[in-house]
LUMMAR-875233 format. One record per residue (C-alpha): residue in three letters; residue number from 1; x, y, z. Coordinates in steps of 0.25 Angstrom, whole numbers, plus 2048, in hexadecimal, padded with zeros to 3 digits. Example, Ala and Ser with C-alpha at 12.3 -4.5 7.8 and 13.67 -1.06 7.14 Angstrom:
REM LUMMAR-875233
<site residuo="ALA" num="1" X="831" Y="7EE" Z="81F"/>
<site residuo="SER" num="2" X="837" Y="7FC" Z="81D"/>
***
This chain:
REM LUMMAR-875233
<site residuo="UNK" num="1" X="2E0" Y="B4F" Z="CCC"/>
<site residuo="UNK" num="2" X="2EA" Y="B54" Z="CC2"/>
<site residuo="UNK" num="3" X="2F7" Y="B4C" Z="CBF"/>
<site residuo="UNK" num="4" X="2F2" Y="B40" Z="CC8"/>
<site residuo="UNK" num="5" X="2F6" Y="B33" Z="CC2"/>
<site residuo="UNK" num="6" X="2EB" Y="B28" Z="CC0"/>
<site residuo="UNK" num="7" X="2EF" Y="B1A" Z="CC3"/>
<site residuo="UNK" num="8" X="2EC" Y="B0F" Z="CB9"/>
<site residuo="UNK" num="9" X="2ED" Y="B00" Z="CBA"/>
<site residuo="UNK" num="10" X="2F1" Y="AF8" Z="CAE"/>
<site residuo="UNK" num="11" X="2E7" Y="AEE" Z="CA8"/>
<site residuo="UNK" num="12" X="2EF" Y="AE3" Z="CA3"/>
<site residuo="UNK" num="13" X="2E3" Y="ADB" Z="C9C"/>
<site residuo="UNK" num="14" X="2E1" Y="AE8" Z="C94"/>
<site residuo="UNK" num="15" X="2F0" Y="AEB" Z="C91"/>
<site residuo="UNK" num="16" X="2FA" Y="AE5" Z="C87"/>
<site residuo="UNK" num="17" X="309" Y="AE4" Z="C89"/>
<site residuo="UNK" num="18" X="312" Y="ADD" Z="C7F"/>
<site residuo="UNK" num="19" X="321" Y="ADB" Z="C7D"/>
<site residuo="UNK" num="20" X="326" Y="AD8" Z="C6F"/>
<site residuo="UNK" num="21" X="334" Y="AD2" Z="C6C"/>
<site residuo="UNK" num="22" X="33B" Y="AD2" Z="C5F"/>
<site residuo="UNK" num="23" X="344" Y="AC7" Z="C58"/>
<site residuo="UNK" num="24" X="352" Y="ACA" Z="C53"/>
<site residuo="UNK" num="25" X="35D" Y="AC2" Z="C4E"/>
<site residuo="UNK" num="26" X="360" Y="AB9" Z="C42"/>
<site residuo="UNK" num="27" X="352" Y="AB3" Z="C42"/>
<site residuo="UNK" num="28" X="34A" Y="ABF" Z="C46"/>
<site residuo="UNK" num="29" X="342" Y="AC0" Z="C39"/>
<site residuo="UNK" num="30" X="33C" Y="AB2" Z="C3D"/>
<site residuo="UNK" num="31" X="33C" Y="AB6" Z="C4B"/>
<site residuo="UNK" num="32" X="331" Y="AB9" Z="C55"/>
<site residuo="UNK" num="33" X="32D" Y="AC6" Z="C5B"/>
<site residuo="UNK" num="34" X="325" Y="AC2" Z="C67"/>
<site residuo="UNK" num="35" X="31B" Y="ACB" Z="C6D"/>
<site residuo="UNK" num="36" X="319" Y="AC8" Z="C7C"/>
<site residuo="UNK" num="37" X="30D" Y="ACD" Z="C84"/>
<site residuo="UNK" num="38" X="30E" Y="AD1" Z="C93"/>
<site residuo="UNK" num="39" X="303" Y="ACA" Z="C99"/>
<site residuo="UNK" num="40" X="304" Y="ACE" Z="CA8"/>
<site residuo="UNK" num="41" X="307" Y="ADC" Z="CAC"/>
<site residuo="UNK" num="42" X="301" Y="AE7" Z="CB5"/>
<site residuo="UNK" num="43" X="304" Y="AF5" Z="CB9"/>
<site residuo="UNK" num="44" X="2FF" Y="B03" Z="CBC"/>
<site residuo="UNK" num="45" X="300" Y="B11" Z="CB6"/>
<site residuo="UNK" num="46" X="2FE" Y="B1F" Z="CBB"/>
<site residuo="UNK" num="47" X="2FB" Y="B29" Z="CB2"/>
<site residuo="UNK" num="48" X="2F7" Y="B38" Z="CB2"/>
<site residuo="UNK" num="49" X="2F4" Y="B3F" Z="CA5"/>
<site residuo="UNK" num="50" X="2F8" Y="B4D" Z="CAB"/>
<site residuo="UNK" num="51" X="305" Y="B48" Z="CB0"/>
<site residuo="UNK" num="52" X="30B" Y="B3D" Z="CA7"/>
<site residuo="UNK" num="53" X="318" Y="B3D" Z="CAF"/>
<site residuo="UNK" num="54" X="30F" Y="B37" Z="CBB"/>
<site residuo="UNK" num="55" X="30C" Y="B2A" Z="CB2"/>
<site residuo="UNK" num="56" X="312" Y="B1D" Z="CB7"/>
<site residuo="UNK" num="57" X="311" Y="B0F" Z="CB3"/>
<site residuo="UNK" num="58" X="315" Y="B02" Z="CBA"/>
<site residuo="UNK" num="59" X="314" Y="AF5" Z="CB2"/>
<site residuo="UNK" num="60" X="316" Y="AE7" Z="CB7"/>
<site residuo="UNK" num="61" X="318" Y="ADB" Z="CAD"/>
<site residuo="UNK" num="62" X="318" Y="ACC" Z="CB1"/>
<site residuo="UNK" num="63" X="324" Y="AC7" Z="CA9"/>
<site residuo="UNK" num="64" X="31F" Y="AB9" Z="CA8"/>
<site residuo="UNK" num="65" X="312" Y="ABE" Z="CA1"/>
<site residuo="UNK" num="66" X="318" Y="AC1" Z="C94"/>
<site residuo="UNK" num="67" X="312" Y="AB9" Z="C89"/>
<site residuo="UNK" num="68" X="315" Y="AB7" Z="C7A"/>
<site residuo="UNK" num="69" X="309" Y="ABC" Z="C72"/>
<site residuo="UNK" num="70" X="30E" Y="AB8" Z="C64"/>
<site residuo="UNK" num="71" X="308" Y="AAD" Z="C5B"/>
<site residuo="UNK" num="72" X="313" Y="AA2" Z="C5E"/>
<site residuo="UNK" num="73" X="311" Y="A93" Z="C62"/>
<site residuo="UNK" num="74" X="30E" Y="A90" Z="C70"/>
<site residuo="UNK" num="75" X="31B" Y="A89" Z="C72"/>
<site residuo="UNK" num="76" X="323" Y="A95" Z="C6D"/>
<site residuo="UNK" num="77" X="31A" Y="A9F" Z="C75"/>
<site residuo="UNK" num="78" X="31E" Y="A96" Z="C82"/>
<site residuo="UNK" num="79" X="32D" Y="A96" Z="C7E"/>
<site residuo="UNK" num="80" X="32D" Y="AA5" Z="C7C"/>
<site residuo="UNK" num="81" X="326" Y="AA8" Z="C89"/>
<site residuo="UNK" num="82" X="32E" Y="A9F" Z="C91"/>
<site residuo="UNK" num="83" X="33B" Y="AA5" Z="C8B"/>
<site residuo="UNK" num="84" X="335" Y="AB3" Z="C8E"/>
<site residuo="UNK" num="85" X="332" Y="AB0" Z="C9C"/>
<site residuo="UNK" num="86" X="33D" Y="AA7" Z="CA0"/>
<site residuo="UNK" num="87" X="349" Y="AAC" Z="C98"/>
<site residuo="UNK" num="88" X="346" Y="ABB" Z="C94"/>
<site residuo="UNK" num="89" X="33E" Y="AC1" Z="C9F"/>
<site residuo="UNK" num="90" X="341" Y="AB6" Z="CAA"/>
<site residuo="UNK" num="91" X="333" Y="AB9" Z="CB0"/>
<site residuo="UNK" num="92" X="335" Y="AB0" Z="CBB"/>
<site residuo="UNK" num="93" X="341" Y="AB8" Z="CC0"/>
<site residuo="UNK" num="94" X="33B" Y="AC6" Z="CBC"/>
<site residuo="UNK" num="95" X="32C" Y="AC4" Z="CBC"/>
<site residuo="UNK" num="96" X="328" Y="AD3" Z="CBB"/>
<site residuo="UNK" num="97" X="32B" Y="ADE" Z="CB0"/>
<site residuo="UNK" num="98" X="328" Y="AEC" Z="CB6"/>
<site residuo="UNK" num="99" X="328" Y="AFA" Z="CB0"/>
<site residuo="UNK" num="100" X="326" Y="B06" Z="CB9"/>
<site residuo="UNK" num="101" X="326" Y="B14" Z="CB3"/>
<site residuo="UNK" num="102" X="32F" Y="B1E" Z="CBA"/>
<site residuo="UNK" num="103" X="32D" Y="B2A" Z="CB0"/>
<site residuo="UNK" num="104" X="321" Y="B2D" Z="CA6"/>
<site residuo="UNK" num="105" X="321" Y="B38" Z="C9C"/>
<site residuo="UNK" num="106" X="318" Y="B3B" Z="C90"/>
<site residuo="UNK" num="107" X="30D" Y="B44" Z="C8A"/>
<site residuo="UNK" num="108" X="2FF" Y="B44" Z="C87"/>
<site residuo="UNK" num="109" X="2FC" Y="B3F" Z="C79"/>
<site residuo="UNK" num="110" X="2ED" Y="B42" Z="C78"/>
<site residuo="UNK" num="111" X="2E1" Y="B42" Z="C80"/>
<site residuo="UNK" num="112" X="2E3" Y="B37" Z="C8B"/>
<site residuo="UNK" num="113" X="2F0" Y="B32" Z="C83"/>
<site residuo="UNK" num="114" X="2FE" Y="B33" Z="C88"/>
<site residuo="UNK" num="115" X="30C" Y="B2F" Z="C82"/>
<site residuo="UNK" num="116" X="315" Y="B2B" Z="C8E"/>
<site residuo="UNK" num="117" X="323" Y="B26" Z="C90"/>
<site residuo="UNK" num="118" X="324" Y="B1D" Z="C9D"/>
<site residuo="UNK" num="119" X="332" Y="B1B" Z="CA2"/>
<site residuo="UNK" num="120" X="334" Y="B11" Z="CAD"/>
<site residuo="UNK" num="121" X="33B" Y="B05" Z="CB2"/>
<site residuo="UNK" num="122" X="339" Y="AF8" Z="CAB"/>
<site residuo="UNK" num="123" X="33D" Y="AEC" Z="CB4"/>
<site residuo="UNK" num="124" X="33E" Y="ADF" Z="CAB"/>
<site residuo="UNK" num="125" X="347" Y="AD3" Z="CAD"/>
<site residuo="UNK" num="126" X="34D" Y="AD8" Z="CBA"/>
<site residuo="UNK" num="127" X="352" Y="AE5" Z="CB4"/>
<site residuo="UNK" num="128" X="34B" Y="AF3" Z="CB5"/>
<site residuo="UNK" num="129" X="34E" Y="AFD" Z="CAA"/>
<site residuo="UNK" num="130" X="348" Y="B0A" Z="CA6"/>
<site residuo="UNK" num="131" X="33D" Y="B09" Z="C9B"/>
<site residuo="UNK" num="132" X="335" Y="B13" Z="C93"/>
<site residuo="UNK" num="133" X="327" Y="B0F" Z="C8F"/>
<site residuo="UNK" num="134" X="320" Y="B19" Z="C85"/>
<site residuo="UNK" num="135" X="311" Y="B18" Z="C86"/>
<site residuo="UNK" num="136" X="304" Y="B1E" Z="C80"/>
<site residuo="UNK" num="137" X="2FA" Y="B20" Z="C8B"/>
<site residuo="UNK" num="138" X="2EB" Y="B22" Z="C89"/>
<site residuo="UNK" num="139" X="2E3" Y="B25" Z="C95"/>
<site residuo="UNK" num="140" X="2D4" Y="B23" Z="C94"/>
<site residuo="UNK" num="141" X="2CB" Y="B24" Z="CA0"/>
<site residuo="UNK" num="142" X="2D0" Y="B1A" Z="CAA"/>
<site residuo="UNK" num="143" X="2D9" Y="B13" Z="CA0"/>
<site residuo="UNK" num="144" X="2E7" Y="B15" Z="C9C"/>
<site residuo="UNK" num="145" X="2ED" Y="B0E" Z="C90"/>
<site residuo="UNK" num="146" X="2FC" Y="B0E" Z="C8D"/>
<site residuo="UNK" num="147" X="302" Y="B08" Z="C81"/>
<site residuo="UNK" num="148" X="310" Y="B08" Z="C7B"/>
<site residuo="UNK" num="149" X="31D" Y="B01" Z="C78"/>
<site residuo="UNK" num="150" X="32B" Y="B00" Z="C7E"/>
<site residuo="UNK" num="151" X="338" Y="AF8" Z="C7C"/>
<site residuo="UNK" num="152" X="33F" Y="AF0" Z="C86"/>
<site residuo="UNK" num="153" X="34D" Y="AEB" Z="C84"/>
<site residuo="UNK" num="154" X="34F" Y="ADD" Z="C8A"/>
<site residuo="UNK" num="155" X="35E" Y="ADE" Z="C8D"/>
<site residuo="UNK" num="156" X="35B" Y="AEA" Z="C95"/>
<site residuo="UNK" num="157" X="354" Y="AE1" Z="C9F"/>
<site residuo="UNK" num="158" X="35F" Y="AD6" Z="C9F"/>
<site residuo="UNK" num="159" X="356" Y="ACE" Z="C95"/>
<site residuo="UNK" num="160" X="35D" Y="AC7" Z="C89"/>
<site residuo="UNK" num="161" X="355" Y="AC7" Z="C7D"/>
<site residuo="UNK" num="162" X="350" Y="AB8" Z="C79"/>
<site residuo="UNK" num="163" X="359" Y="AB1" Z="C6F"/>
<site residuo="UNK" num="164" X="355" Y="AA4" Z="C68"/>
<site residuo="UNK" num="165" X="35B" Y="A9C" Z="C5C"/>
<site residuo="UNK" num="166" X="369" Y="A9E" Z="C60"/>
<site residuo="UNK" num="167" X="367" Y="AAD" Z="C60"/>
<site residuo="UNK" num="168" X="362" Y="AAE" Z="C52"/>
<site residuo="UNK" num="169" X="354" Y="AB2" Z="C57"/>
<site residuo="UNK" num="170" X="353" Y="ABB" Z="C63"/>
<site residuo="UNK" num="171" X="34B" Y="AC6" Z="C69"/>
<site residuo="UNK" num="172" X="34F" Y="AD5" Z="C68"/>
<site residuo="UNK" num="173" X="353" Y="ADC" Z="C75"/>
<site residuo="UNK" num="174" X="347" Y="AE6" Z="C74"/>
<site residuo="UNK" num="175" X="339" Y="AE2" Z="C77"/>
<site residuo="UNK" num="176" X="32D" Y="AEB" Z="C73"/>
<site residuo="UNK" num="177" X="323" Y="AED" Z="C7E"/>
<site residuo="UNK" num="178" X="315" Y="AF2" Z="C7A"/>
<site residuo="UNK" num="179" X="30A" Y="AF5" Z="C84"/>
<site residuo="UNK" num="180" X="2FB" Y="AF9" Z="C84"/>
<site residuo="UNK" num="181" X="2F8" Y="AFB" Z="C92"/>
<site residuo="UNK" num="182" X="2EA" Y="AFE" Z="C98"/>
<site residuo="UNK" num="183" X="2E9" Y="B03" Z="CA6"/>
<site residuo="UNK" num="184" X="2DD" Y="B07" Z="CAE"/>
<site residuo="UNK" num="185" X="2DC" Y="B12" Z="CB9"/>
<site residuo="UNK" num="186" X="2DC" Y="B0D" Z="CC7"/>
***
């Protein structure tokens, strides 16, 4: 059936989603640029190669599932994760991060390959803003794979970037999010 969207379910155990923060300030040269893995997320996608505008994505992230993946001491890891959950994300108060696309545009980039721009609402820390997520999509049989990067500005969501050592070392406002998502047709 021409133009019909296929429904896909994200396979979190086959997917990867990370967030990278960058240090700034007087001591940033000695600072740490932490990489954070999103461990618990789910979602679904609709995709029609004949009508890319019918594509859609909904992604749900458990805000308490973010974990530091860098090679740091266990004590430092626990402190970084506690700060992230309790002071930055306030995951007890805002347990879910949600992205829901509202408009998708793109073009075919090759056989079974597509370049897409997903515009939608990102709800984070009790605030919802428009977010564009560029993605390279490959469809092969019953599998859809999407990868890409986008930037989230913490202050746009009412989050104050973390600052330590009297402000001589702090994290930049912009976070770099990277994903490699695998989904299967349902």
